Structures are given as structure tokens and as C-alpha cells.
N, C-alpha and C positions, 0 to 999 in steps of 0.2 A: 504494500500500500504506500502511496506517495506520502512524503513528509507532511504536506499541507493537510491531507485528509486525516492523517494520524492525529495531528494537533486538533482538528475539528472534533474528532471523537472524544478526545480527552476533555475539551471544554464543555461539550454537551453532557458528558457523564458528571462532571463536577457541578454544573448548573443544576442538573436533575437531583443530585445528591443534596445540595444546599436547600433546594426548594421543598423536597419531600421529607427529609429527615426530621425537621422540627415538629411536624404534626403527628409523629408516632409516639406511642407510649414507650417508657424506658425498656420494657421487655422486648417489644417488637423492634425497637431501635437497635438493640444489641444483635438480634438475629439478622436484621436487615443489613447492618454494617458488614457483618461477616460474609453474607451472601453477595453483597455488592462488591466487596473487594475481590472475591474469588472470580466473579463474572467479569469484572473490569480487567483484571490481570489476564484472564483467558482470552478476552477479545483483543487486547493490545498485543499479546504474544502471537495470536493467530494472524492478526493483520500485519505484523511486522515481519513475519516469516513466510508469507504467501509468495512474495515475489522472488526472483532470482537475485543473487548478489549483484550490487550496483557499483562495485568499486571500478570495474572496467568502464562502465558508462561515465563514472565521475571523472576519470582521467582521460577519456576520449578514445578508448580502445574497444568499445563495445561494438556490436553488430549494427546498431542504428546510429543516428546523429547524436551529437553531444547534448546531453540533457541538462536542464536547469536544476538548481538545488531543490526547488519545490517539487519537481517531478521525480526525484529519486526515491527509492524505497527507504523507509525508516529502519535503520539498523537496530537489532535487539541484542544488547550486550548483556551477557549472563555473568553474574558474580557468584562463582561456585568455589571460591577459595576455602571457605569454612567447611565445605562438605568434602574437600579433596583430602581425606584421610583414609587410612587402611584400618578398618575396624578390628580385624584379628590381632593386629599389632597392639592396639589399645587394650583389648581384652587380655592379651599376654602381659602387658604392663601392670594391669590390675592384679593378676595372679602373682606376678613377680613382687609386687608390694607386700602381699600376704607372706610370701616366702621370706622376704627380707625381715619382716617382724619376727618370724619364727627363728631366723638366724640370730637376731638380737636376743632372743630367749635362750640361745645356746642349744637348740634342739639337735642340730647336727653334731655338735661336740658331745652331747650327752650320749648319743648312739655310738660314737667312736669310743667313748669310755666304756660303755657296756660291752662292746666287742672285745676290747682289751681285757676287761675283767673276766669275760667268758673264756678267752683264750688262755689266760694265766691261771684259771681255776680260782679266782677270787670272788666269785658269786655262786651261791648254792642253787644252781639250776642244772638239769642235765637231760631231761626227756620231755619236758613240756613244750607248748607252742612257742614260748619265748626263746627257749634254747634252740629250737629248730629254726626260728626266724633269725637269730644271731648267726647260726651256722650258715644259713643261706647267704646272708650279707657278707660274711667272711669268705665264703667259697666263691661266689659269683661276682661280687663287687658290681651291683646293678647300676651304679651311677657312673657316668663317664665325665660329666662336667664337675670338675673339682672345686674346692673352696675358692681357689684363685679365679676360676672362671666366673663363679657367682659374684665375687667381689667386683670384678670388672663390669659385670652386667649391672650391678647396683650403682656403680659410679657413672656409667653411661646413661642409664635411664633416669636416675634420681639425684645424681651427684652426692651420694651417700658413701662415706668411708674414705680411705686414703689409697685405694688401689691405683696403680699407674694407668694413665690414659693411653690406649693404643694410638699410634700415630695416624692422624687423619680422621679419627672417630669423632662424632658429634656427641657432646656431653650436655645433658639437660641441666644447666647450672642453676636455673631459677625454679626447679621443680618444687622444692620445699616451700619457698616463698609463695608460689602460686597455689599450692595445696592448702596452706594455712589461710590464704586469702579467700579461696573458694569455700572452704569450710565455714569461715567467718561470715562471708556474704550470704550463704545459704541459711545459716543460723540466724543472722540478723533479719533476713527476709521474713522468716516465720515468726520471729519475735515481733517485728513491726505489724505483721498481719494479725497477730493476737491482740496487740494494742488497738489496732483499728477496729476489731470486732467489739471491743469494750466501749470505745468512745463514739461509735457511730450514733447519730441522732436524727438523721433524715433519710427519707426513702432514696433520694438521689445519691447520697453517699454510699448506700449499700451496693450500688452498681459500679463503683470504682475501687480498685485495690488501694489499700493504704501503703503497702510496701512496693518497692521498685525492683523490677527485674533486670534492669540494665547492668548492674554490677555483676550479678550472678552470671548473666549471659556473656559478658565481656571476659571475665576471668575464666569461665568454663571453656570458652572458645580458645583462649590463649593456652590453657593447660592441655587441652587435647591436641592442639597443633604441635606444641613442643614435645609431648610424649610421642607423637607420631614420628617426628624427625629423629628422635633418639632411640627408638625401639626397633630399628631394622637389624639385619644380620641374624645372629644366633639367639636372639632374645626369645623368640617363639619356641624354638626347639629346646632351649635350656629350660624354659618354664614348663613345657610339657614333661620333660624327663624328671626334673627336680620335683615337680608337683606329684608325679606318680611315686617317686621315692619318698616324699613326705607323707603321702597316704600310707605307704608301707610302714614308715616309722611309727605313725599313730597306732596302727594295728599291733605293732611289736610292743610298744610301751604299754598297751592295754592288755597284754597277755597276763593271765592270772599268776603264773609262776614268777614273772618278773615283778609284778606288784607285791606279791607275797615276800619276795626277797628284801624289799625295802619297806615292808610294813605300810604299804600305800593303798589307798582306796581308789585312786584314779591315776590315769597316765600322767596328769600334770603333777601329782604328788611324786611320781617317779622322777620326773624332770627336775623338780625342786630338790629332791634328796640327793640325786647324783651331782647336781651343780654345787650344792652346799658342801658335799664331801670331797669332790675331786676337781672342781673348777673354780674354787675361790668364792663361791656364793651365787645365789640366784637373786636377781633384782628386776623389778618392774614387770613381773610376769603377768599380773592382772591387767596392767595398762597396755602392755604389748599385745596381749590377746585381743583386747577390745579395739585397739588401733588397727590391728591386722584385719579384723572382720569388717569394721565400719569403713576403713579406708578402701578396702577392696570393693565394697558395695557402692561407694561414691564414685570410684574410678570406673566401674562398670557402667554406672549411670551416665557418666561423662562420655564414655565410648559410644553409647547408643543414642546420644542426644545431639542434634545439630544446632541447638540454641537459636532457633529462628526468632527474630525480633518481632515478627508478626503473630506470634502465638497468643492465644487467648489466655489472660491471667488465670482464669478458673481452671483451664486445662493444665497449665503449668503447675498450679497449686495441687491439683489432684495427683499429678504424675510425680511430683517431687516431695510430697509430704513424708513418705517413709524414708526417703534419702535425707530429708532435713533432720529427722530424728537420729539417723546414723551420723550426720555431721556434728550434732550436739554431743553424741556419745564420744566421737573422736576427740573433740575439743576437751571434754571433761577428762578423758584419759591422758591426753597429751600434756595437760597442765600439771599432772602429777609425776611426769618423768623429769629427770634432771635437766634436760635441755629445754623442757617446756615450762619450767617453773617461773620463768620470766614472762610468760604469756599473760599479757595484761587485760585482754578483752577481745573484742571483735573489730570494731570500727577502726581503731588505731592501727591495726595490723593489715589493713587493706594496702598500705604502702609497701608491704612485702611482695606484692604481686610482681612488679618488675624488678625486684631485687634492689630497691633503693637503699641509700645510706651506706654505700660501699660494701654491700653484702652479696653482690651478684657473683663474685668469684669465690665466695666462702664455701668450703666443704662442710656439709651438714652431717652430723651423726645423730639423726632423728629416728 
């Protein structure tokens, strides 16, 4: 469609929208706005893409005579930058975050200690499922990605730890700043929403959200983009292998003969007992477990969400409510860790998103 005709359609739709919208009730207005925007966008897209590309006509190399600007087709430029991510990589990053928190709980070190105790005859098990599991781990060595490989993966994807950076690799230096910012923004959104539900006093106020989506959408988009850039290579394969190994570890630690050897009721009691006796102590186990679960849930939500600015607030609220509770749980657990005890609140830490204050190159042990 010609440029001039395209502009006429836009003006007619805008005039119709201004004339008809004030006469509708608030409920009908909300439904009408959504339907109008969808139809308007569909018409503009169809009208802009019906003709053949006009660049040759513009520069005078087309089959016909040189056309005026008003006679050229209106180009439709698509902005798909925020959608150009690889979802499996983001899902792998979410699982890698869970694995990292298990690493901080010394779960892999605990299993290595149990293997050594079993080999040296320092643990009283011999024929039970725990003994068989330790024999299988010792015999077949099911994991090929070593601790060094995992540390490099944590450094690349999250900038956690002090592992050397492989030459030419992209490191997600601002991950922790952006993660704290997103958790804070999501928590603040639902806090503001709760306040808005308390102070509303008019029918018209009930139809507009008290909280703002812009910060959540902006930080979430940046976070998923940076994770996508840094999670290429062996991150997916490493996460699959180590995740399977971790599941086997959980089954091993929950074996009755191993729990009986340490007078433990649960597998987490075994982890704590082994860490206290052989690894210099266990710390932040409750906090790390909650951060692992809540952080993974939030990162999976980010991986599947394109953070469209045109989304209806009520749809966003329904979709993100459970994730908002996970963000609150993550913040509460993070505040009780040594590195999170200086965490002062939510709004002030929005400046962490771009790594301001000279922190962009700081390695985080979170």
C-alpha cells in the first residue's frame, strides 16, 4: 500500500478511536481497546506487506518509471531483538543456577567424602542400597564434567567464583546485579499492587494498576538477553549431565543404610553431618536450598516470557503472581547469607541492574 494511503488509514482509525471510546463504559472500554489495537496492528501489517519491495523503485532500478515518495509502499520494520533468544539455553541457565547453589552447599564434596570413607572402610555400610550406589560411583565414574568445568561454567554464565576465563569467552559480568534487580522489581510490583488494593476509593481507579510494569519488563529483558549471550557452548550438555548426576546423588544420600550410619533422618541431615565432620562445617544450607529453588523458578519464568510492553496488566499479574512469591522467598533467603546481609531493601538496589558504582567487573560469590 502506498505511503499516503497508509497514513490515511492511521488517521481514520485514530479519529474513530477518539470519537467512540469516551461513550463506552469502563468494562466495555477495556475490551474495546484490546480488540482495537489487535485489529489496527493487523491491518497496518497486512497493508504494509501486500506490495513488492520498493527499494528498486526508490533508487530508479525498478521495472517501471521512477516513483514519487507518496506512491511507494510503506515499509514495515519489525523489532524482534527481544525475542531473538534461544530458549533451551535459558532453561539450561536456570538449571545451572540450581546446580550452583547445590555446589555452594558442598553436595558434590560430600559425595566425594562418602566415596573415600567407603573405600577406606571408615563407614559401616556394606550390602545396602547406599553401599551399592557408592560402589557404582566409584566403579563407573558417571560424570565427565569435573569440578573445574563446572566452575568455568558458573563464571561464564553468572560471573560467580574465581575460575579462569577461557580466552574469547563471553562472561555475564552483570548477572548478579540484574538478578537482584529483577527480584526486587518483581517484589516491589506486588507490594505496590497490594497497597493499591487497600487505598482504592473509586470505580475508575479499580480499572488501572497501581504498580508499574516497566521496570520488571526492562530488567527481565536485559537479564534474559545477557544469559542468552553467555550460555552457549557446553552449558546445555554440562547441565544435562550434572543434573542427572545430582539426581543420583539425592537418591544415594537418601539410602537408609547411609542415613543410619550418620544417625540422620533425611538426606540433608547426611549432608550437614558429613560437612561438619570432614569439610570444616556446613553453612547457609536452608538459605541455599531456598535460593536454588526460587531462583530456578524465576529464571525459568524469564526464559519463557518475552516481556511484551503491550501486555494487559491483569494478564501479567495472573501469570507472575506465583513467581512474585518465589522472588520474595529468594530475597528473604539471600538477606541471611553472608554476602546478602548488606541487602538493604528493594528500590535502592535497582541501580545494581547495570552494575553501577564500579561493580560491573566485580566477581560475585553469591
